[in-house]
N, C-alpha and C positions, 0 to 999 in steps of 0.2 A: 779637454777643453776645462777653461776655467769659471767656477761658478763663486760670484765676490752676493755677497752677504752684507749690504750697508747700508747704516744709517742713512737716509738722504729723504726728505721733505717731497724736491722734484723728481719728475719724472726722469725716467733713462735721457742721458743727453744724445744730439740727434744721430751721432756717430757709433755710439753704443748700445747693442744687442742688450734691454733689460727691461720690467715693470715693475710697476710699486704694488709694495704688498699690504692688504688691506686687515686692520686688528677682526680677529675672527671671535665675535661675542658668545657663538653660541656651537655648536657640532653643526647646527646645517652650516652656518656661514663658512665653515674647519673646512667639510668635505667639498663645499662647490667652489671653494680657493683655490683649497691641493689640485683639485684637477684642471682649473685655469690655469695654473702654476705649471701643473704636469705639461698641459699639451704644449705651450709656449718655447718649454723648455726642451719636450724632444723635437718640437720645429725646428729648433735653431740648433739642436747636433742634427738633423737630417741634412741641414741645409750649410752643413760643415762651418758653423761657426765657431769661432777661438772662444771667444769668453762669452757672458750670458751675467748677468747682474739682475739682484734682487734688493728693490730698497723701499727698507725695514723703517717702518715709524719706532718710534724712541718704546720700551717696556711699558704696557699698562700700567696704571696704578689696579688695576683690574687684575687681580693674580691669575684669575679663570679665563678673561679675557689672553693674557698674555701667555698664558700655556698654551692658550686652544690655536692661537697665532703663532708658536714656535711647533706646534705639533704639526699643525698643518704644511709649514717648510721641510721639515726633518721626513715626513711620511713621505713628502714630496718626491725629495731625493732620494729617499731611499724606494721607490715604488719608479722613478724614471731611472734609476741605475737596475731594476731587474730588469724593464721593460726592453730598454736598449740591449740587453747581453741577453736576452730572451729571442732579440730581433736581428740582432748582429750589427747595432751599428755600438761604436765607441766609447760605449761607460768605462770600460777599466780605468782611463787616463781623465777621470775627472778628479777635479782638486778642487775642493769650495777654500774660500777664500776669505777669513774672515774681517770688516774693516769697522769697528764699533771703536767711538772713541772713549766709551766707559767702559770703565773693568766690570760693571755690575750689569752690561750687557749681554761686553762679552765671554763673562762666565756662562750665564744662561745661555747663550745659543748652542755655546760648546758644549755646555752637561746637556744639552737638547739634541746634538748632533751624537754623542758620545756613546748614549745608549741603544742609537739605533746604527752603533758602528760605522757610521761613515768620518771619513778622515778629512782634516783639517788644518790649514795654518792660518796663523792669527797676527796682524799686522796692525 
């Protein structure tokens, strides 16, 4: 499954499975968002979808908010991979694709994913 992280203010296109990521200004929002993202991604894996997109807002100028939003995504990806491997779903073929137009955002999310050992490719 290809998991796309891309900057886009519009929700997922009708033909593409995905969801809009919201900024996480505090830890409670981060945990709630992480759970919601994970449930949607696991459902897509269970339904045999080939790809799933997360539409990410541009980096917040508030460093704490940007950090918590990035943590929600990377922790969710790690948790979903663990859940899928534990339950026999095909998580071993996850491929994360970063589709960010600016270097700052690409670098930020790339560092965040590397911290958890999540491989990704960038376009």
